[in-house]
N, C-alpha and C positions, 0 to 999 in steps of 0.2 A: 432222641435225640436231648445233649446235654452238654452244659456249658460251664466253664469257668467263667466268665469273661474276661479273662486277665490278660492285659498285653503284655505283660511281664514273664506268662507262661512258659515255659521250656517247649514244647513242644502245642501244637495249634491242630486243631481237622477241623473244617469246614463244608460242611455238607458232600462229603467223602461218598463216593460208591464205589464197590468194587461188581464189577460185573465177571465172570467165564461163560462165555457164550450167551442165553438166555436167564443160566441159573443168577442172582444177584445177593453174594456174599458179604455183602458190606451195604447197608443203607441209608444215608443221610448222616453221615455219622458226623456230627459236632461236638468237639472237649475243646479240652486246655490242661495241660499238665502239669502243674507247678515245677522250678524248681527246684530237688529235695523234695518231692512228692513219694512218697510209695501207694500204688496208685493200684488196687485191684480191679479186671478184667472176669468175669466171673459167667458163665455158663457152663450148658453142655455142651456133647461134640460134637461139632461139624456147625455150633450157631454163628462165627466166623473169627473166635479168638485171635489163633494165628494166622490167618486172613490182617485183620486189624495190624499185629504183630512187621508183618512179613511188611506191607506197607510203610509202615517209619522209617526203615532201612533201606529201601525200594531193592528187597526181593522180589517184589511188584511191585508194575504203577498203579494207582487210582488209575479209575474209569472216569472220575469224573470228581470233581473237588480239588479244595487244595489243601496240600500240609505244611508247615510250616517248622522244622526243626533246628532250632536253634540261631534261630534266624535267616538258614535258609527253605528258600521255598522251592520244596523235591521236584516239581511242575518243571523246574527252569532251569535245573542243574545238568553243568554239559556232563558227556560218561566221563570227564576223565577224571571229573573232582567228588563221584561217586566213593572211590577209595578215602577220600576228606569226610564225608558224613559220615562211612561206617564208623569210620575211628572214635565218632563220637560213643558208641554204643559195647558194651560188652552185651553178649547173647548168650544165653544157657536153653539148653536144646531137651525134649524127654530122652529124647535116645543119645542125650549127651552125644556125637558126633566127634570120639576119637578118633585117630589115626590109631587103628591094632597094630602097623609095623611100628610104630612112634613109642619112646617109654615115656613114662609120665612126663617126666622134663622136658624131652623134646613136645611133646604135645602142649606145654605154656608157654615155653621157649618160641613157639611159630611165627606168634603172635609178636612177639619184641624185634623178632627176625626180620619179620616184613615191613617194617617202618625204619630198620635199618641200624638200629641200635646197636650200640659197641656192648663184644662179648661179656666184657668187665660188671656194667651195668644187665647183663641179660640172668647171670650168671647169680648175683644178689637178687635182684629179683624176684625171677624164680623162686631160689629156694625162699624167699621170704613169703611167697601168698602160696607154698606150700605148707610153708609152716603155720603161718592162716589156720590152714581150712584141715589140719591135722593131719597131711601126705606127706611130710617130708622125710618119713622115712621110707617111701615107697618112689625113690625118683628114678630108679633104672628098672623098675618094673612095666610091663605092659599092658595097656587095658584090657583084656580078655583074664589077663591072672585079678584082676578088682573082680569086687563085688558092684550092684551099681548102687550102692550108698557112696564107694570107694572113689567108681567112674566117673561120679557128676560132682561130687568135691573136686577134682581133677576141673572138671569142665567148668563148676565155679571161678576156678584158681585162675584158668585158661580165660574167664571173658572179662575179672577186675586184671589183669595184669598190665594192661598199657591205660591203668586209670581212667576208665572211660565215665563221660557224665550221665553217662543213660546207661543202667540194663534193661534190659530184655529180658525174661522169662517164661517159657509157653510150656508148661506144666511139667514143673521143675521136678517137681515129686508125685505126679502121677502113677512112677511103674518103681517104689520106695515104698520099705516098710515104715512103719511111722515114726521110729526109731530118726531112721536114715532123714527121713522127710525134716524131721525134727531139725532134728543137725543141719537140711537146707538153708531153712529158715533162718534160723538166727544167722549164718552167712551174710541171708541178705540183708537182716537187721544191721549187720552190723558194718555192710558198707553203705547202706542208708545214714549210719547215723555218721560217719566220714565225707558225708556229700554227697554222695550217688542219690541223680531220682530212679525211682525202682518201678517199674510195668511186673506186674504178674499177670499172665492170663491160668486161669486157675477153672477146673471144676470141684475143688475142693472144695468144700461148705465150712468141715472143720478148721480147714489152716484160717479162713477169713475169720471166724468168730475170735481169733485169738488172736486177733491182728487189731491195729487203731486205723490199717489206714484208709482210704475212701472209695468205696466200692460199686462200679456201673453194672450192670447184666447187661450181658449181650444174648439176644433173645429172633433168634430167625434173620443177622445178621443187624439188629438193630439197636442201641442203643439205647441204657433206660436210668433210671436209677431204680434199686431192688428193694423187692418187696423187703417185709424183714429177716436177714439170711439168720 
């Protein structure tokens, strides 16, 4: 259990548990994440990192405890307001989750189309984001034709296209080579420097060593301050 005890925190978790039947995936998690913080959740596969992230955007409900995101109490949000909560997040997955039958442009544009943005604004924003991640020359390419690093850069562009307050990255470099991983991390740092709060779940100790963000360790579902990484 760990907490910053900061009443102005953007994310607050109070004694949160998550159970799947008899299995305890998260145990008594209490933590605050400040606005514009860069936080690492470190731990081995199966420790509970992905579960913690899923609870934040209500992909899964907590079994016990309370979570507040930007003042919204997740245990009290009616179903019709969940999309409003999720607009606060940009989510980057290890397996990219791009739609293979849509072009690079279309994959990024979907986020803005879902929010009812005008076509002219969508075109400008998508091209701008793809330029930032170095994929502006692959607008019409389909995900299967891209390398893993290229697909993850498109996934980053998609995650930030809606200008989210919070970026959640679940093992974003786990399946990438060192060079591609470094590019993704540089992009996360860039969006953090522009004001986003970034939470990265990773087991990559080399990634953490080269970073300056706060680190929390998760072991068998329990959050704790880590030993010297």
